[in-house]
Each structure stands twice: as structure tokens, then as C-alpha cells.
N, C-alpha and C positions, 0 to 999 in steps of 0.2 A: 261329779265327775267330768265335765269339761272346764272347770277351772285347775282342776289338780292335772290331766291327761287330757289336751284338749287335743292332739294328733291320736291319742289311742283310738278315741272316739269316734274320729273321724274315719279312721281306715277301719275299726271293726262297724261300724253302720256300713261304710260302706261293703263290706263284703257281705252282710247281711242282706243286705238289700239284691246283692250278685244271687246271692243263692236261695230268692225265696224264702227268706225269714223273716217270719214277725216280731218285730221287737215287743215283747211283753214286757209287763211293771209287776211285783207282788212285793206286799205287804214285808214292813221289817219284824215287824213282832209277829210270830207263828204258834201255832197248837205246839204243844211241846212233844206230844204224844206219838205222832208218829216219827221221829227223831228218835228217840227213848225207843218206841219198838223196835224200828227197819233200819235204822241209820247205823249201827254197829257201835262195837265198844267204843272204838278209836275216836270215833268225831263225840260221843255220847258223854264220856267224861271232858270235853271240852267246849261245851253247852253251857249258853250264857240262860239260865232259868230267871222266872221272875211269873206273878200269878195276876189274875184278872181282878175285879172286884167280888169277882162271882166267885171268886175260890180258882178258876178254869186254873191251869198250869198251861204259861208262855213261854216263849224261849227267842232271845233275837235271833234272826236267821243265821241257821250255821254252816248251810249252802244252799242252792235255785233247783236242785231236781224235785226235791216232792215239795216245795211250794208249788212248782211249775205244775206240777202233774195233780197236786190239791186243786188249784184254778181251771185248769182245764176241767177234772172233771164235774166242778160247781158251774162253770159255762157251758155245760153241756156243746160242747164243740165236739163240731164233725170232726175226724180223722181222713188218711192220713195229714198230720201239722206239722211245723217246724217252729219250736219256739227259737227265737234269739233273748240271751239278757247279759245285761250289763251293771252292775253294781256290788254293793259292799255287802260281806262277809263281815260276822262275828264271831271269836275263838277264840279261847284261852291257850294262849300258848308261852311257852318256856319263855321264850326269843322270838324278838321282833314284834310287829303290830298285833293288836289281837283286834284290829277293825283295819281289814284290807278288802281289795275288788278284785273282784272276776268276771269273767267273759263267758259263755258258752253258747250252747245250740243244742236244744232237746230235738228228737226228732221221735213224733207219738206216734202211731200206730201204721208206718208203713208194712206195708205186705211182704215185702223181697226181704228179708234179714238180711242176707247176707250182703246187698245192695246197700244198707242202709247201715250195715253197719263199716262198708267199706266208705261210704259217702262221710260218717260221721268221723273217721279217721284221716279221711280227705282233709275236710276242713278242721280240723286241729290243728295238721300241720297246715296248710295254706292260711291262717289266720297268724298263727307264730311268728310264718316267712315272711307275711307282708307286715310285722312291728319289729322284725330282728332278722333285716333280708341278707346277713353277712354271718350269722353264724350257725354253722353245723350243727348238726339236729342229729340225735339219736333214736326211734322208736323201737320200743319193746313192746311185745303182745303176749299178753293171756289166757288161756281159755276155761272155766270155772267147768262150762257144761261140758269139756271135753276130762276134766278131774274126775265130774258125778257120774259122767260116762262108764270111768273106771273103776270108781268106786261100785257102783251097782254091777256093773261084769265080774269084779272079783267077790261077789255075794254077801256084803258086810252088813250085817243088819242093820236097820232104819236109822236107830239111835244113833249109832255109831257114824252111821255116813252125813247127819246132821251136822254131830260133832266137828267134823274133821270138815265139810264145807264150809263153817263158821269161822275156822279159823285160817283158811284158806286166802291167801295175802297176806299176811303174816307169819315169816319161816320159823322163827322162835317158838311161835306158839301150834303150827302146825305139826311141827318138827317135835314137840314136849307131848302134843295130844299121841300120835303113831307111838311112840316112846314105851306110853302111859298104859297102852293094852298090848304092850310082848307079855305081859302076867297078868294073874288074877289080883285083883284089888280088893281092901277092905277099904273102907267109906268110915268117916269119923262119927260117931254115935251123936245122932239128932234129940233134941229136948223131947220128950215123951209127945208133945201135941200135935209139935211140927213132922214128927216121927208117922205119927196115925195119920195124917191128911197125906203124906208123898202115897202111903201104904195102900189107899186106898184111891190113888191118882186124881182123886177133884182136880184138876189146877185152879179153879174156880173160888175152890172154898178156903186152897193153902193162900191163894193170892193174897186174899182177902184178910185171912188171918195174919200173912207176914206184914200189909199194908199197917192194920190198927196196930201190931207189935213196935214199929218204925213208928206210927204218931205218938204211942203211947214213950218211947225212950228219948222223946224228943228230936224225929228227926225225920225230914224232909222224903215224903214213898218217888219227889219228883228228881230231888237230888241223886246221880249214879243208877245205880241200876234199877231196873222197874219192878216192884213186885211181883208183876205178871213175872216178867222174864227169872227173876228169883226160882218163881213155883216150878215154872217150865224144867229148870236147869237142874231141878233135884228129886225131879219126878224121872227122868233122863237120866240121870246117876243113874238113879238105884237101880232103872232096866239093867244098865250096863255096866252093872257091877259085877257081873258074872263073862263078862264076853272078853276073848281076847284076840287079837289077831295072832293068825299059823306065821312059820316063818315063811309059806311061799307071798301068800299077800305083802306080809313087810317088805320082801326083797322088792314085791314091785310096785309095793306102792314109792320105794327108794329107787327103782327103777326107773320109773315114772315124771318122777322129783328132779333128777339130776338131767331132765333134759334141757339142751341150751345148744338151738342152732337157727339161722340163717330161716326166718319164715318158708323159702324158696324148697327148704329142702325137710323143712315137718313130717307132711304127710308121709312120708318114708319113712319117718322117722319113728314114726308113733305105730305106723302100720308095722313093721318090725319089733317095735317093744310089744306091740300086743301079741305077733304069733310067740314070743319069748315068754310072755306071761301066759302063754295058755286060754287069752282071753276074747272076746269079741266086741267091737265098739265098733261096728260098720256107720251105725246111722250118725253116730258121730263126728266120724270121720270124713262123712261124706260130706258134713254140715260144711265140715273145717273146712275142706279143699273147694267148695262150694263161693267161699269165703274170699281164700286167697287169689281164686278168680276175679270177681269181682274187686278183691282190690287192687290186684293189676290192671284190670281193665280203666280201674279209679284214675290212675297214672300216677302211683307210688310202687314202687319199685320191692319187689316181694323179697328179692336177693340182700337188702339195705333195712328191712328191718329183723329184726330179734325175736325169736319165737323163746321164752321160757316158760316152763309146762307147770312151774310153781309160782310162778306171777301172778299176784291180784293186785288188788284195792281194798283196803281197809273198811268199807263200807259193805253191810249184811245183804242189799238190795239188788246184788248183781247177779244175775245167770248166765252169761255166755263169754263174748268176746271182755277184755277189759286188755285198757292199753295206756299207754307214757309216752310223754316227750320229753327227751333230758338233752344238756348240753355238756360238755365237760365243762364248760366257763363256769359251770354252777354248781352246787352240791344238791342241791332243790331241784325236782322237777318243775317243767316248765305248764306240763295243761296233764290231763287223767280225763280217762273215761270208762265204759263201757256200755254192756246191755241189762237192762232193765224186767224183763218181760213180764214179772209178777207183781213189783210195784204196786201198777196201778190197780189192779183188783184188791190186793191188801190194803188201799186206801180207798176200800169205796165204789170202784167204776163198776157199772153194771155189766159188760162185756170185756172178757179181757181186750186188752190193748197190747200190745207190743212197745217198747222202744227205749232207745240209744241215746246215749248225751256223750258230752265232754264239756270240764270246765279249765279256763285259763289263770293262772295265777299274774294275777298283770304288778304286782311289787315284783315281782323276781323279773318280767320283763324289762320293766323301769330302771332295776339294777343293772342290767346286762346296758339297755340302753344308754345309761346313766356313763357306766365303763368303756363303751365306743367312743 
């Protein structure tokens, strides 16, 4: 890193030291299953897969959040703890380098979630401002927990809520999922063996059957969507075949996803939306307001931050705040992050550990530095 980005490394490490962040190192070669199960479809299809000598599915590190969390669990480290990282990630891309550098901070176990969210947003902004001191930045935030609260308040079936939550952060997918449930659907018929297993609801048996069928046809179960996910989706789809959205719920979702306001106006706008939709989202709104106060206390002007109710990031493990930092001088974001309170439990932690973090794309920062 120091040979390619000497000033980057010095500036980033200095910020880590100033903010009590411990620099951590994780292996480039990682177990693939956590990414296949939890990272989301967008990242999953860009992973570089390989196998160990014993047949274990491995991959080149496509991001740092999951490896840092796995390392934290394995080391049995105490919390709260703030990890900083600086290194390469590997993703298949249509354009640009498949190997590029990221830096970021993962904040694990902080009991005050609002304060930790604000600190993460402030740290990301400060890091980019240090590397690009003269570049104007735009901060956009969303909140997956708020969307989840709206879905719950509308009384939607659990399977439909999960379907829409998975699509959150990908506008085309989310819009298509909502429109799909305007009317009743007729699923395509399945082969008899699969249909029978779907009918029983036995996800493990169905996944094993799918994995065997994939191997018999010459496909690797680790390439693309995992058999467990295919099984889960097939069973979920059967349960959702008879579900339709009411006009009231459909209009409420459209109204919610259309909200675009300065963060300083978001609480009032969301409260007004809830009244018009006839739903109660009081707890989510209180948490939202508490976080806004923490962001303002951290020195970020909430009037200059944009709240987009439909904004998310295409990683399945986010559960609350999501944010992105951009500039009009580059089409791609410079940084992105968010909260992932369920991730460490899913990765094997014995006790729930809340987490929030962000990544900065250093190749994009370098492009702007060179242009300057």
C-alpha cells in the first residue's frame, strides 16, 4: 500500500490514531459461505471463488466487514472496539480494476447506537475531507430500520416483508417486487421432486437435493446463488403466491419511498407521512430523531445531509442507518457504510454485538487527486 499510495497511508493511519482506532489485518483468502449467505446478490455475483485442498469453498476478500467481524469473533476480543483497515479487495467488474484498495472503520459493540452511527458518518466524512480537502461532498442517508417499521405497521405478511427488505437499496428490484404483489400470481410449475420438497417446507432437504442436482449437471454449488438460498426462496415463493397488496398499503409504500428531504426536516416529514397513512412508527421515529441529534452533536450539519427514504446499499447485512458520500466531480460514490446489528450473531457470536462501519474507495479518491 505504501508503495502505491504513500500519502494516503500516512493520512489514513494518522486519522485512525487520532480516533482510537486499532489497525487490523485480515487474510486475503476467506471462507466463501458467509459472503454467499449474507453479503447480497450484487456482491455475491462478483466474488472470485476457489477451493481449498479439502474442498472448502474459499474466495478472495471482496470486502472487509465480514472478515473483520469473523476475526473479532475468533479472537474473543472484548467490546466496544473500533477496527481500522487498509488493504485490497477483489471483485469482478465490467470496467475498472478487479483489485483495488479500501480503507474504513468497523465500530463493534458500542452500546449507544445513535452515537456510534453519528461517529461512523463523521469519521467517513473526515477521512475523505483529509484526502480531498478542496472537494465538495454530498452526504445521503437512508434507514432500513425505518422501512422495516413501515412494513410492519402496514401489517404485511412476514414473507412479503422479507422479500421487500431484501430489495431495499436497489430501486428497480424494490419497485418490481412491490408491483408484483398488486395482483395474484401463478407460479411456474416445478419438477415433481422439487415441488414435493417445497410443499413439506423442509429447507435443509430441499437445499441438499438442489446441491446434488447442481453437481450432477456439472455446476459448482459455490458459483452464483447458494443452494440454501435457492431452497429458501422457493419455499417463500410458495407461501407468497396468494398474497396481494391492498391499495392502501400500495399507496403508503409509494408515498414513503418518494420522501426526499434535508435530514433536518426528515422527522417532521416522516411523522406527517405516518398520520396520512394511518400507521404507528413511533419507536423507529424516536430512534431516528435521537440519531439526528447525535449527528448534529458530532459536528455534521443535518441541514446539509440529504435523507432519501428509499436509499440503501446492496448488502443484505445492513439493518439500520445506511449512508453514502459522493461528489459531483465523480459518478461513483467515494464512501459508503451503515449499521449491521444482526451480522455478528449470524457469523457465530455467542452474544448479540451491534456494529456499524464504512468503506472508502481509494482508487476513486486517487482519480480525483490526480485530476486536481
